[in-house]
ZAMARGU-4260 file (C-alpha; in steps of 0.2 Angstrom, whole numbers, plus 5000, padded with zeros to 4 digits):
<rodrens>
0) 4795/5223/5097 | 4786/5214/5083 | 4768/5212/5085 | 4759/5197/5079 | 4740/5199/5078
5) 4730/5183/5083 | 4718/5176/5070 | 4703/5166/5075 | 4707/5153/5062 | 4726/5151/5066
10) 4728/5140/5081 | 4746/5138/5080 | 4749/5157/5080 | 4737/5159/5094 | 4747/5146/5105
15) 4763/5155/5101 | 4755/5172/5106 | 4749/5164/5122 | 4766/5158/5127 | 4773/5175/5123
20) 4761/5184/5134 | 4764/5172/5148 | 4783/5176/5147 | 4780/5194/5146 | 4769/5194/5162
25) 4781/5184/5171 | 4795/5196/5167 | 4785/5211/5173 | 4780/5203/5190 | 4763/5197/5184
30) 4756/5180/5184 | 4767/5166/5187 | 4766/5151/5175 | 4762/5134/5182 | 4774/5122/5173
35) 4765/5107/5179 | 4748/5113/5172 | 4757/5118/5156 | 4765/5101/5153 | 4748/5092/5157
40) 4740/5104/5144 | 4753/5100/5132 | 4752/5081/5134 | 4733/5082/5133 | 4728/5073/5117
45) 4720/5085/5103 | 4704/5082/5095 | 4708/5074/5079 | 4691/5079/5071 | 4690/5097/5077
50) 4704/5110/5080 | 4706/5114/5098 | 4701/5132/5102 | 4715/5141/5113 | 4709/5154/5125
55) 4722/5168/5128 | 4726/5171/5147 | 4731/5189/5144 | 4720/5203/5149 | 4709/5212/5136
60) 4718/5224/5126 | 4735/5217/5129 | 4745/5213/5113 | 4757/5198/5116 | 4775/5200/5109
65) 4790/5188/5107 | 4807/5191/5111 | 4820/5192/5097 | 4832/5182/5106 | 4819/5168/5108
70) 4815/5169/5089 | 4834/5168/5085 | 4836/5153/5096 | 4822/5144/5088 | 4828/5147/5071
75) 4846/5141/5076 | 4838/5125/5084 | 4829/5122/5068 | 4845/5125/5057 | 4855/5113/5068
80) 4842/5099/5067 | 4840/5102/5049 | 4859/5101/5047 | 4860/5085/5057 | 4846/5077/5046
85) 4855/5082/5030 | 4872/5076/5036 | 4864/5059/5041 | 4856/5057/5024 | 4872/5062/5015
90) 4883/5050/5025 | 4871/5036/5027 | 4878/5019/5020 | 4864/5018/5008 | 4868/5035/5001
95) 4886/5030/4999 | 4882/5014/4990 | 4870/5023/4978 | 4883/5036/4974 | 4897/5023/4971
100) 4884/5013/4960 | 4881/5029/4949 | 4899/5033/4949 | 4905/5016/4945 | 4893/5013/4930
105) 4896/5030/4923 | 4915/5027/4924 | 4913/5010/4916 | 4907/5019/4901 | 4920/5033/4901
110) 4934/5021/4903 | 4927/5009/4891 | 4927/5023/4878 | 4946/5025/4882 | 4949/5007/4880
115) 4940/5006/4863 | 4949/5022/4857 | 4966/5015/4862 | 4963/4998/4853 | 4958/5008/4838
120) 4973/5019/4839 | 4985/5004/4841 | 4976/4995/4827 | 4979/5009/4815 | 4996/5015/4820
125) 5013/5007/4825 | 5011/5013/4843 | 5010/4995/4849 | 5027/4990/4841 | 5035/5006/4848
130) 5029/5001/4865 | 5036/4984/4864 | 5053/4991/4857 | 5054/5003/4872 | 5051/4988/4884
135) 5064/4977/4876 | 5077/4991/4877 | 5073/4995/4895 | 5075/4976/4899 | 5092/4976/4890
140) 5084/4963/4877 | 5091/4971/4861 | 5088/4956/4850 | 5070/4957/4855 | 5070/4975/4851
145) 5077/4972/4834 | 5063/4959/4830 | 5050/4971/4835 | 5058/4985/4824 | 5057/4973/4809
150) 5039/4969/4813 | 5035/4988/4814 | 5044/4991/4797 | 5033/4977/4789 | 5017/4985/4797
155) 5022/5002/4790 | 5025/4995/4773 | 5008/4986/4773 | 4999/5002/4779 | 5007/5012/4765
160) 5002/4999/4752 | 4984/5000/4759 | 4984/5019/4758 | 4990/5019/4740 | 4976/5006/4736
165) 4964/5019/4743 | 4970/5032/4732 | 4967/5021/4716 | 4950/5015/4723 | 4938/5028/4716
170) 4945/5025/4698 | 4944/5006/4700 | 4927/5008/4708 | 4920/5018/4694 | 4926/5005/4681
175) 4919/4991/4692 | 4902/5000/4693 | 4901/5003/4674 | 4906/4985/4670 | 4894/4978/4684
180) 4880/4989/4678 | 4882/4983/4660 | 4884/4965/4665 | 4869/4966/4676 | 4858/4974/4663
185) 4863/4962/4650 | 4859/4947/4662 | 4842/4954/4666 | 4838/4957/4648 | 4843/4940/4643
190) 4833/4933/4657 | 4818/4943/4652 | 4819/4937/4634 | 4819/4919/4640 | 4804/4922/4651
195) 4795/4931/4636 | 4798/4916/4625 | 4793/4904/4638 | 4777/4913/4642 | 4773/4919/4624
200) 4772/4937/4631 | 4783/4951/4625 | 4779/4961/4642 | 4790/4948/4651 | 4805/4955/4644
205) 4806/4969/4657 | 4799/4959/4671 | 4816/4955/4679 | 4821/4973/4678 | 4805/4978/4686
210) 4807/4965/4700 | 4824/4972/4704 | 4817/4990/4705 | 4803/4984/4716 | 4816/4976/4728
215) 4826/4992/4728 | 4810/5001/4733 | 4806/4990/4747 | 4824/4991/4754 | 4822/5010/4754
220) 4805/5008/4763 | 4812/4997/4776 | 4827/5008/4778 | 4816/5023/4780 | 4806/5014/4794
225) 4822/5008/4803 | 4832/5024/4801 | 4823/5034/4814 | 4823/5021/4829 | 4841/5017/4824
230) 4846/5035/4825 | 4837/5037/4841 | 4843/5021/4850 | 4860/5019/4841 | 4870/5030/4853
235) 4862/5021/4868 | 4868/5004/4861 | 4885/5011/4858 | 4886/5018/4876 | 4880/5001/4882
240) 4894/4993/4872 | 4907/5004/4880 | 4900/5001/4897 | 4901/4982/4894 | 4920/4984/4889
245) 4923/4995/4905 | 4914/4983/4916 | 4923/4967/4910 | 4940/4976/4912 | 4935/4983/4929
250) 4940/5000/4924 | 4932/5010/4937 | 4943/5016/4952 | 4944/5006/4968 | 4934/5018/4978
255) 4919/5016/4966 | 4920/4997/4967 | 4909/4986/4978 | 4916/4982/4995 | 4920/4964/4991
260) 4930/4970/4976 | 4939/4984/4984 | 4950/4973/4995 | 4965/4965/4986 | 4969/4953/5000
265) 4970/4935/4994 | 4966/4939/4976 | 4974/4929/4962 | 4991/4935/4957 | 4991/4943/4939
270) 5005/4952/4929 | 4997/4969/4932 | 4997/4966/4951 | 5015/4960/4951 | 5021/4975/4941
275) 5011/4988/4951 | 5018/4980/4967 | 5036/4982/4961 | 5032/5000/4955 | 5026/5005/4972
280) 5041/4998/4981 | 5048/5016/4983 | 5063/5013/4971 | 5064/5028/4960 | 5073/5021/4946
285) 5062/5006/4945 | 5046/5017/4945 | 5053/5028/4932 | 5058/5013/4921 | 5041/5005/4923
290) 5033/5021/4918 | 5043/5023/4903 | 5040/5006/4897 | 5027/5005/4883 | 5018/4990/4890
295) 5018/4997/4908 | 5031/4985/4914 | 5023/4968/4908 | 5039/4964/4898 | 5049/4963/4915
300) 5040/4947/4920 | 5042/4929/4915 | 5027/4917/4915 | 5018/4915/4931 | 5019/4897/4936
305) 5009/4887/4948 | 5021/4881/4962 | 5013/4871/4975 | 5001/4881/4986 | 5006/4897/4977
310) 5014/4904/4961 | 5031/4908/4956 | 5037/4922/4944 | 5053/4929/4939 | 5055/4948/4937
315) 5070/4955/4927 | 5074/4972/4934 | 5079/4987/4923 | 5096/4994/4922 | 5101/5004/4938
320) 5090/4993/4950 | 5099/4980/4960 | 5091/4964/4967 | 5097/4969/4984 | 5085/4984/4984
325) 5070/4973/4981 | 5076/4960/4994 | 5076/4973/5007 | 5058/4978/5004 | 5051/4961/5006
330) 5037/4966/5018 | 5032/4981/5007 | 5031/4970/4992 | 5021/4957/5001 | 5009/4970/5007
335) 5008/4977/4989 | 5003/4960/4983 | 4990/4958/4996 | 4999/4945/5006 | 5007/4944/5023
340) 5026/4944/5024 | 5028/4926/5028 | 5018/4922/5012 | 5031/4930/5000 | 5048/4922/4998
345) 5062/4930/4987 | 5077/4922/4980 | 5090/4926/4967 | 5090/4914/4952 | 5105/4911/4940
350) 5099/4924/4927 | 5107/4942/4930 | 5096/4956/4937 | 5082/4944/4941 | 5072/4942/4957
355) 5062/4926/4959 | 5046/4928/4969 | 5036/4914/4976 | 5019/4920/4982 | 5008/4909/4993
360) 4989/4908/4991 | 4982/4918/5005 | 4982/4907/5021 | 4989/4892/5013 | 5005/4891/5024
365) 4994/4890/5039 | 4987/4873/5034 | 4997/4858/5040 | 5006/4846/5029 | 5004/4827/5029
370) 5012/4815/5040 | 5030/4809/5038 | 5034/4794/5026 | 5042/4786/5041 | 5025/4785/5050
375) 5014/4780/5035 | 5026/4767/5026 | 5030/4753/5038 | 5040/4744/5025 | 5052/4759/5022
380) 5071/4755/5022 | 5085/4766/5022 | 5102/4767/5013 | 5113/4780/5020 | 5126/4778/5007
385) 5115/4782/4992 | 5098/4786/4998 | 5090/4802/5004 | 5080/4805/5020 | 5062/4811/5018
390) 5061/4827/5028 | 5046/4837/5022 | 5039/4848/5008 | 5046/4863/5000 | 5035/4878/4997
395) 5030/4871/4980 | 5023/4856/4988 | 5037/4844/4982 | 5044/4831/4993 | 5061/4836/5000
400) 5074/4822/5001 | 5090/4825/5011 | 5107/4817/5007 | 5116/4813/5024 | 5131/4802/5018
405) 5147/4809/5025 | 5139/4826/5029 | 5140/4836/5045 | 5124/4844/5050 | 5119/4860/5060
410) 5101/4865/5064 | 5097/4880/5075 | 5083/4891/5080 | 5073/4898/5095 | 5067/4887/5108
415) 5051/4877/5106 | 5051/4878/5087 | 5053/4860/5082 | 5072/4858/5082 | 5073/4842/5091
420) 5059/4834/5082 | 5067/4839/5065 | 5084/4832/5070 | 5076/4816/5077 | 5067/4812/5061
425) 5083/4811/5052 | 5091/4801/5065 | 5077/4788/5064 | 5079/4787/5046 | 5098/4784/5047
430) 5095/4770/5060 | 5085/4761/5047 | 5102/4757/5039 | 5109/4742/5049 | 5127/4748/5045
435) 5125/4764/5054 | 5131/4767/5072 | 5123/4781/5082 | 5130/4789/5097 | 5118/4802/5105
440) 5120/4816/5118 | 5105/4825/5123 | 5108/4840/5134 | 5090/4843/5137 | 5087/4827/5146
445) 5068/4826/5146 | 5067/4810/5136 | 5066/4816/5118 | 5079/4803/5113 | 5074/4789/5125
450) 5067/4778/5110 | 5085/4776/5104 | 5089/4764/5119 | 5094/4748/5110 | 5098/4757/5094
455) 5112/4769/5099 | 5128/4762/5106 | 5129/4777/5117 | 5115/4788/5124 | 5119/4802/5136
460) 5104/4812/5143 | 5104/4826/5155 | 5108/4845/5157 | 5121/4844/5170 | 5140/4848/5168
465) 5143/4829/5171 | 5133/4826/5155 | 5143/4839/5146 | 5159/4830/5151 | 5152/4813/5146
470) 5147/4820/5129 | 5164/4829/5127 | 5173/4812/5130 | 5161/4804/5117 | 5168/4816/5104
475) 5186/4814/5110 | 5183/4795/5108 | 5177/4798/5090 | 5193/4808/5087 | 5203/4793/5093
480) 5193/4782/5082 | 5198/4794/5067 | 5216/4791/5071 | 5213/4772/5071 | 5204/4773/5055
485) 5218/4783/5047 | 5231/4769/5052 | 5219/4755/5045 | 5217/4765/5029 | 5236/4766/5027
490) 5238/4748/5031 | 5225/4743/5018 | 5232/4753/5004 | 5216/4761/5000 | 5218/4775/4988
495) 5200/4782/4987 | 5197/4784/5006 | 5182/4775/5013 | 5171/4770/4999 | 5152/4765/5001
500) 5157/4747/4997 | 5170/4747/5011 | 5157/4756/5023 | 5144/4743/5020 | 5155/4727/5022
505) 5169/4731/5033 | 5163/4735/5051 | 5179/4744/5055 | 5174/4758/5043 | 5155/4758/5046
510) 5147/4775/5047 | 5146/4783/5064 | 5134/4797/5067 | 5136/4807/5083 | 5121/4818/5088
515) 5122/4832/5100 | 5106/4840/5104 | 5106/4857/5114 | 5124/4859/5110 | 5124/4877/5116
520) 5125/4870/5134 | 5142/4862/5130 | 5149/4878/5123 | 5143/4887/5139 | 5149/4874/5152
525) 5160/4881/5165 | 5167/4864/5171 | 5186/4861/5170 | 5196/4845/5170 | 5209/4839/5181
530) 5222/4847/5169 | 5213/4864/5171 | 5207/4864/5153 | 5189/4869/5152 | 5176/4858/5144
535) 5166/4873/5137 | 5171/4889/5129 | 5176/4894/5111 | 5195/4895/5113 | 5209/4882/5108
540) 5209/4876/5126 | 5191/4870/5126 | 5190/4852/5125 | 5172/4851/5117 | 5176/4865/5105
545) 5193/4856/5099 | 5184/4839/5098 | 5171/4846/5086 | 5184/4855/5076 | 5194/4840/5073
550) 5178/4830/5068 | 5173/4843/5056 | 5191/4844/5049 | 5193/4825/5045 | 5178/4816/5051
555) 5169/4816/5034 | 5183/4807/5025 | 5184/4794/5039 | 5165/4791/5038 | 5162/4799/5055
560) 5149/4814/5055 | 5143/4826/5068 | 5125/4832/5069 | 5122/4847/5081 | 5106/4855/5087
565) 5108/4872/5095 | 5097/4886/5102 | 5097/4905/5099 | 5114/4906/5091 | 5127/4918/5096
570) 5146/4919/5094 | 5147/4913/5112 | 5136/4897/5111 | 5140/4893/5092 | 5157/4899/5087
575) 5160/4903/5069 | 5172/4889/5065 | 5159/4877/5071 | 5145/4883/5062 | 5155/4885/5046
580) 5161/4867/5047 | 5144/4860/5044 | 5139/4854/5026 | 5121/4856/5029 | 5115/4871/5039
585) 5097/4873/5043 | 5088/4886/5053 | 5071/4888/5061 | 5064/4905/5066 | 5078/4916/5074
590) 5076/4933/5081 | 5087/4944/5070 | 5095/4945/5053 | 5112/4943/5062 | 5107/4927/5069
595) 5101/4921/5052 | 5118/4924/5045 | 5126/4914/5059 | 5114/4900/5056 | 5115/4898/5037
600) 5128/4910/5031 | 5130/4926/5023 | 5128/4920/5005 | 5111/4912/5009 | 5104/4927/5017
605) 5111/4939/5003 | 5102/4927/4991 | 5085/4930/4999 | 5084/4917/5013 | 5076/4924/5028
610) 5073/4913/5043 | 5072/4929/5054 | 5056/4932/5044 | 5047/4916/5050 | 5034/4918/5063
615) 5038/4912/5080 | 5025/4899/5086 | 5016/4899/5070 | 5030/4892/5058 | 5035/4877/5070
620) 5045/4865/5060 | 5048/4876/5045 | 5067/4877/5042 | 5078/4887/5029 | 5091/4875/5023
625) 5108/4879/5014 | 5121/4867/5009 | 5124/4853/4997 | 5113/4840/5005 | 5097/4846/4997
630) 5094/4849/4979 | 5093/4867/4974 | 5089/4876/4958 | 5104/4883/4949 | 5109/4900/4957
635) 5099/4896/4972 | 5108/4897/4989 | 5094/4890/5001 | 5077/4883/5001 | 5063/4883/5014
640) 5056/4866/5020 | 5041/4863/5030 | 5046/4847/5040 | 5035/4833/5044 | 5032/4832/5063
645) 5034/4815/5071 | 5027/4815/5089 | 5036/4806/5103 | 5024/4792/5102 | 5026/4789/5084
650) 5045/4791/5085 | 5044/4777/5098 | 5034/4766/5087 | 5046/4769/5072 | 5061/4765/5084
655) 5053/4748/5089 | 5050/4744/5071 | 5068/4747/5067 | 5074/4736/5082 | 5064/4722/5076
660) 5073/4723/5059 | 5091/4725/5065 | 5101/4718/5080 | 5098/4726/5096 | 5114/4734/5103
665) 5119/4737/5120 | 5117/4755/5124 | 5130/4763/5135 | 5126/4779/5145 | 5144/4785/5146
670) 5161/4782/5137 | 5169/4777/5153 | 5156/4764/5157 | 5163/4746/5155 | 5153/4731/5151
675) 5160/4714/5155 | 5161/4704/5139 | 5167/4686/5136 | 5176/4686/5118 | 5177/4667/5117
680) 5159/4665/5122 | 5154/4678/5109 | 5165/4670/5096 | 5156/4653/5099 | 5139/4661/5098
685) 5142/4668/5081 | 5150/4653/5073 | 5140/4643/5060 | 5133/4626/5064 | 5145/4618/5052
690) 5163/4613/5056 | 5171/4629/5050 | 5167/4648/5048 | 5178/4660/5039 | 5186/4673/5050
695) 5179/4688/5040 | 5161/4682/5044 | 5165/4680/5062 | 5172/4698/5063 | 5157/4705/5054
700) 5145/4695/5066 | 5154/4701/5081 | 5153/4719/5076 | 5135/4717/5074 | 5133/4708/5090
705) 5142/4722/5100 | 5148/4737/5090 | 5155/4746/5105 | 5167/4732/5109 | 5170/4722/5093
710) 5166/4736/5080 | 5185/4740/5078 | 5191/4722/5079 | 5203/4716/5065 | 5210/4699/5062
715) 5225/4701/5074 | 5213/4704/5088 | 5203/4689/5084 | 5219/4678/5082 | 5226/4684/5099
720) 5210/4678/5108 | 5209/4661/5099 | 5228/4657/5100 | 5227/4660/5119 | 5214/4646/5121
725) 5222/4634/5108 | 5209/4637/5095 | 5219/4647/5083 | 5213/4650/5065 | 5220/4640/5051
730) 5218/4639/5032 | 5206/4629/5023 | 5204/4629/5004 | 5215/4645/5004 | 5204/4655/5017
735) 5207/4658/5035 | 5194/4649/5045 | 5189/4644/5063 | 5185/4627/5069 | 5169/4626/5079
740) 5175/4610/5088 | 5191/4618/5094 | 5181/4634/5101 | 5168/4623/5110 | 5182/4612/5117
745) 5191/4628/5123 | 5175/4634/5132 | 5172/4617/5140 | 5190/4617/5146 | 5189/4634/5153
750) 5173/4630/5162 | 5182/4614/5170 | 5197/4624/5175 | 5185/4637/5183 | 5176/4624/5193
755) 5192/4617/5199 | 5198/4634/5204 | 5213/4634/5192 | 5213/4652/5188 | 5222/4667/5193
</rodrens>
């Protein structure tokens, strides 16, 4: 046992001894300690003026002792509490900030010294030229390497000449010093003589020399005064300069920088960021080549150009690194650049071994684009033959115009991503051309195309098998129309097919655009006809499939085109022959790379197009387009377009505006629907007020009046109707004309005969 004597002037030790005594007495069966009284005594406030006097409760002569176990536990508790306090202080945020601050500014000075030393070394040696030569050789630019080698040779020659001049410098300096001293002394002597003559004082002869000596003395005095502080503070000013160089370059490591500078997300794209991102892609040959380049890879990059809401830069890869390896690592490259995957687009330009990177400003692609020109420009007109449809903006922010003349179109993607709205916008623009005839089949049937009532000659809406049958018959009717046009072309002797001029003026060759939305339902339809042939399917017996194939094969040359919109493409609901028959292939977001290849083709995907990388729900209306209908840069296989969204209400307003400008047509709901027409009455309705009207004018007006019935009429059809009623066309001034009086007389006679019951 360790005994601790109690001093009268040591209250703390006295209290400790008292507690020890109480513990010992309790252990030996002595007095029991009342904890309640002890707590009350402990909570009793002490006298702040005079120390309390503690009276021991032990019996006289008893020496209190403390258990070693109690002492060790107390020491352990003190150590633990002290450790926690130290750990809290060390790990506190203020401590970390202070440590980073000290490390950052110290490293600024250290790295600044390295930067200055490197600049001095490069300024005195040919290391810069050698670095540029290695960079050019690594990039395969041998002509550039030769140019830098010539510059290095010129630098070495000039440096040698400077060194030879330094060897001769002492001799030249000595000669110059002697000559300067003699010349200066003579000048001062002449000046003194002039002053002596002027002042009539012989002592003035040495006055200029003494003045010069006095100036030298003061220079020495000033230098001796300044030299001490300069020596004392000069190193500190030098360190301050090095610190400033390091600070401007941000030379400290990222962990030492402030929190707002440690994050690279969204920061501007610089050459060093691009090169570092490429280096860290995990491609060993690329990393090695960048490390071996003297300029750390900067020679790989072309100029960084502002392109819309982002920047564009070309990177020429070193030998041994393929563009495919970089394309496969798009996500990692985007993360290295501090961007999300959807904010980086990679394409393969025309130059060999080059990857073109378009890097969006952080968050820019989440901002909506403006409304469509169809909505904002009420005076817009369209010309399908030579014009281009406004569809949206590319990633550079440029307006995208689509050429639709004699081009089949396919647009696909997942459900509810803007497919119908994108397709409908093109159809609305085409309807602005009065020479265009639209035939529309909507297998969704929820009214997305209802505004084309009065614009389309045929409008089928509904998701049932009966609607698929009607749409199939619509396409089969177009196949029959193709055959009729082939016969008409042969009879006309045309050698260049249907030219734009023929398409505009001759209603028999007017453009016909067939639109089938949700076409996957047609391919998956199980219905069969009376002959046992299925309407759906992908085999040669499928009526819908074969009609589509025939239109794809010959429709373009005969001015008949097919636009299809499909959903979630597979080989079953979008056969290969059908998707490859489209001239323009567009894809919204799809689920997999395999679907992306189905939608826009292998070449586009291999060239960097990635509709499967778009974000479902967030990139609605964004399409990746491949084909010849949109202008592409040389070597580019596809482009990404953010289409203008036209809501249903706006689409209805646009359709109403179009109807007010062109003749409203009678819209049928199925091919087999028949409308009772009166050819003679229709002919009378389109005749001029004058006595005669040319037959060609009558045919054109009839086709505009009712394209579904008269669109294919030729002169023999018109002649047959008029001869039957005694109003046959005749020649006048060398042209076939129709006499208005004869037609009206035939109508009146028919009315009389009908009233008298003289009809079969």
